[in-house]
C-alpha positions in Angstrom: -70.5 -36.8 -29.8 -67.9 -38.8 -30.8 -64.7 -37.7 -31.1 -62.9 -38.1 -34.7 -59.7 -38.8 -33.1 -60.8 -41.1 -30.7 -63.1 -43.4 -33.6 -59.4 -44.0 -34.6 -58.3 -45.3 -31.7 -61.3 -48.0 -31.4 -60.1 -51.7 -31.7 -62.4 -54.5 -33.3 -64.0 -56.3 -30.6 -63.3 -59.6 -32.9 -59.9 -59.5 -33.6 -58.8 -56.5 -31.2 -57.4 -54.9 -34.0 -58.0 -51.7 -35.1 -60.8 -51.6 -37.7 -60.6 -48.5 -40.6 -63.3 -46.2 -40.1 -66.3 -46.1 -42.7 -66.9 -42.9 -43.7 -70.4 -42.5 -46.0 -70.7 -40.2 -48.9 -73.8 -37.8 -49.1 -73.4 -35.6 -51.8 -75.9 -32.7 -51.9 -75.3 -31.9 -55.6 -77.2 -32.3 -59.1 -74.0 -33.8 -60.9 -71.8 -36.0 -58.9 -70.1 -38.7 -60.6 -72.0 -41.3 -59.1 -75.3 -39.8 -57.4 -75.7 -36.9 -58.4 -79.3 -35.3 -58.4 -80.2 -38.4 -55.9 -80.0 -36.9 -52.7 -80.2 -33.1 -53.8 -83.0 -31.9 -51.3 -82.3 -31.7 -47.5 -85.0 -34.5 -46.9 -83.1 -37.2 -49.5 -80.0 -35.8 -48.0 -81.4 -36.4 -44.4 -82.9 -40.1 -45.3 -79.6 -40.8 -47.2 -77.2 -39.5 -43.9 -79.4 -42.2 -41.6 -79.7 -44.9 -43.7 -75.8 -44.7 -43.9 -75.2 -44.4 -39.8 -78.0 -47.5 -39.8 -75.6 -49.6 -42.0 -72.9 -48.8 -40.1 -71.3 -45.5 -41.2 -68.7 -44.1 -38.5 -68.5 -40.8 -40.3 -70.9 -38.9 -43.0 -69.2 -36.8 -45.3 -71.7 -33.8 -46.7 -70.5 -32.0 -50.0 -72.2 -29.3 -52.2 -69.4 -29.2 -54.6 -68.6 -32.2 -57.3 -65.5 -32.3 -57.8 -65.7 -34.6 -60.9 -63.1 -34.7 -63.6 -64.6 -31.6 -65.6 -66.9 -30.1 -63.0 -67.5 -26.9 -62.8 -67.2 -25.0 -59.5 -70.1 -23.2 -57.5 -70.3 -20.3 -55.5 -69.8 -20.9 -51.7 -73.3 -19.3 -51.2 -74.5 -21.8 -53.6 -72.5 -24.8 -51.8 -74.2 -23.2 -48.4 -77.4 -23.7 -49.2 -77.2 -27.0 -50.3 -75.1 -28.4 -47.3 -75.8 -26.4 -43.8 -79.9 -27.3 -44.0 -78.5 -31.2 -44.3 -76.2 -30.9 -41.4 -79.0 -29.0 -39.2 -81.1 -31.6 -40.0 -79.0 -34.2 -39.3 -78.1 -32.9 -35.8 -81.7 -32.0 -35.5 -82.3 -36.3 -35.9 -79.9 -36.9 -33.3 -77.3 -37.9 -35.0 -73.9 -38.7 -33.0 -71.6 -40.0 -35.7 -68.7 -37.2 -36.7 -70.2 -35.4 -39.7 -67.5 -33.7 -42.3 -68.3 -31.0 -44.6 -66.5 -31.6 -47.9 -65.6 -28.1 -49.0 -62.7 -26.0 -50.6 -63.9 -22.8 -49.3 -63.1 -21.2 -45.5 -67.0 -19.7 -45.6 -68.7 -23.4 -46.0 -66.0 -24.7 -44.1 -66.7 -21.8 -40.9 -70.4 -21.8 -41.6 -71.1 -25.8 -41.5 -68.6 -26.3 -38.2 -71.1 -23.5 -36.8 -74.2 -25.9 -37.8 -72.7 -28.7 -36.1 -70.0 -30.5 -38.8 -66.7 -31.6 -36.6 -64.2 -32.5 -39.5 -63.1 -30.2 -43.2 -62.8 -32.4 -46.1 -60.6 -30.2 -48.2 -59.6 -31.4 -51.5 -57.5 -29.2 -52.6 -55.6 -29.4 -49.1 -56.2 -26.0 -48.3 -54.4 -24.6 -51.4 -58.0 -23.2 -52.7 -58.8 -20.9 -50.1 -56.0 -19.1 -48.2 -58.5 -19.1 -45.1 -58.8 -22.5 -44.7 -55.7 -23.4 -42.6 -56.4 -20.5 -40.0 -59.9 -21.4 -39.3 -59.1 -25.1 -38.8 -56.4 -24.0 -36.7 -59.0 -21.5 -34.9 -61.4 -24.3 -34.6 -59.3 -27.3 -33.7 -61.0 -29.6 -36.1 -59.8 -32.6 -37.7 -58.8 -31.2 -41.1 -58.6 -33.8 -44.6 -55.5 -32.7 -46.8 -56.3 -34.5 -50.0 -53.6 -34.5 -53.2 -55.0 -33.2 -56.5 -53.0 -32.3 -59.6 -54.2 -28.9 -61.0 -58.2 -28.9 -60.4 -61.4 -30.2 -61.3 -61.8 -28.4 -64.4 -58.1 -29.7 -65.8 -56.9 -32.4 -63.0 -57.5 -34.9 -65.5 -55.6 -33.5 -68.8 -52.4 -35.6 -69.0 -51.1 -35.8 -65.9 -47.4 -36.6 -65.9 -45.1 -37.8 -62.9 -41.8 -38.6 -62.3 -42.4 -41.3 -59.2 -45.9 -40.6 -57.9 -45.6 -42.3 -54.7 -42.9 -39.8 -53.7 -44.5 -36.8 -55.2 -47.6 -37.4 -53.5 -46.3 -38.4 -50.1 -43.6 -35.0 -50.5 -46.6 -32.7 -51.3 -49.3 -33.5 -48.3 -46.1 -34.0 -46.1 -45.4 -30.0 -47.2 -49.0 -29.3 -46.5 -49.0 -30.7 -43.0 -46.3 -28.6 -42.5 -47.6 -25.3 -43.7 -51.1 -26.6 -41.8 -49.0 -27.2 -38.4 -47.1 -23.8 -39.1 -50.7 -21.8 -39.2 -51.6 -23.6 -35.7 -52.9 -26.9 -36.7 -52.2 -29.7 -34.3 -50.6 -32.2 -36.4 -52.4 -35.0 -34.8 -55.6 -33.3 -36.4 -54.1 -33.9 -39.7 -55.8 -36.4 -42.0 -54.0 -37.4 -45.3 -55.7 -38.6 -48.9 -53.7 -39.1 -51.7 -56.4 -38.3 -54.0 -57.2 -41.3 -56.3 -58.8 -40.3 -59.7 -57.4 -36.8 -58.7 -55.2 -35.5 -61.5 -54.0 -39.4 -61.9 -53.7 -41.9 -64.5 -55.1 -45.3 -63.5 -51.3 -46.5 -63.5 -50.7 -43.9 -60.6 -53.9 -44.7 -58.6 -52.7 -48.4 -58.2 -49.2 -47.0 -57.7 -50.3 -45.4 -54.6 -52.6 -48.2 -53.2 -49.8 -50.7 -53.5 -47.4 -48.0 -51.8 -50.4 -47.0 -49.5 -48.2 -48.0 -46.8 -45.3 -45.4 -47.3 -48.6 -42.6 -46.5 -49.5 -44.3 -43.4 -45.8 -44.7 -42.1 -46.1 -40.9 -41.9 -48.3 -41.1 -38.9 -50.8 -39.5 -40.2 -54.3 -41.0 -40.3 -54.5 -41.9 -44.4 -58.0 -41.9 -46.1 -58.6 -43.8 -48.6 -61.7 -42.5 -51.6 -62.0 -45.2 -54.4 -65.4 -45.9 -54.2 -67.1 -46.7 -57.7 -64.0 -44.8 -59.4 -63.7 -44.9 -62.8 -59.8 -46.6 -62.7 -61.6 -49.4 -61.6 -64.7 -49.4 -63.9 -61.4 -49.3 -66.3 -60.6 -53.1 -65.3 -64.2 -54.6 -65.5 -66.2 -52.5 -68.1 -69.3 -51.8 -65.4 -71.0 -49.0 -65.4 -70.8 -46.2 -62.3 -74.0 -47.9 -61.1 -72.4 -51.4 -61.1 -69.0 -51.2 -59.2 -69.9 -52.3 -56.1 -67.6 -55.5 -55.9 -64.7 -53.2 -57.5 -65.1 -50.6 -54.7 -65.2 -53.3 -51.8 -61.6 -55.2 -53.1 -60.1 -51.5 -53.7 -61.2 -50.8 -50.3 -60.4 -54.4 -48.3 -56.6 -54.1 -50.3 -56.6 -50.4 -48.9 -57.8 -51.5 -45.4 -54.9 -54.4 -45.7 -51.7 -51.3 -46.7 -52.9 -49.4 -43.2 -55.8 -46.9 -44.3 -57.6 -45.5 -41.1 -60.2 -44.3 -42.8 -62.5 -46.0 -46.1 -64.6 -42.9 -47.9 -67.6 -45.1 -49.6 -71.2 -44.9 -51.3 -72.2 -48.1 -49.5 -71.3 -48.2 -45.9 -73.1 -51.3 -44.9 -71.2 -53.5 -47.8 -68.4 -52.2 -46.7 -68.5 -52.8 -43.2 -69.3 -56.0 -43.3 -66.7 -57.1 -45.8 -63.9 -55.4 -43.2 -65.3 -57.4 -40.5 -64.9 -60.5 -42.4 -61.6 -59.8 -44.4 -60.1 -58.8 -40.5 -61.7 -61.9 -39.0 -60.2 -63.9 -41.4 -56.7 -62.1 -41.9 
């Protein structure tokens, strides 16, 4: 099975440069902002995951709790009932790519790792559940730390920053030190600036424009811009018709140094990356 850390070091056969990894989204939820309800059965989620891999996804990110603005939390038990059968089904089908569990709950993360996941993707940067850091240290897994101001119920209620780039970077570096102090390996910590999580469009765009400052920390940076509302606001397109916007934003993120792009359409992103890298 491919190691997430080893994947980051594989150069492009075309250019010799390292292409960003593409993380395909598998939402096993009834209420996610883009595809809620489309893959909320085990069979539908399995088929979607297999299609993402066939289209070139390097990682699958499986989530059972919507974190769209205003979303109500679900219990860890509800979350696990959604995601664990999907992770087990993927592994039973012989899926070898790394699987990420998108969760804020340590009990869900532990159960998902036991079921075959390799990565924990925590939108709270391991602040929601104080057990998350010790769990990831114990299991020696990759932990993705994301910046979010507030939580999904209130994060878009007039978020304010004096210097969004500096504040997000300093917050994430503080979470890195907390994770290292808990026993996590520094090289296993990835950072996510949290595009559209407690941020206005101008904050999101500033973070992408200055993504190199976060990449300069030496940690792999994950960027999740796919179909987000700040992109739709630029063109007036609804969420189901934002793939061109998502590709453009993802390519800019790649050129700014992102190591991982979290997307809904893995095949389109992989094709765009190969062309952009060859021409660049």
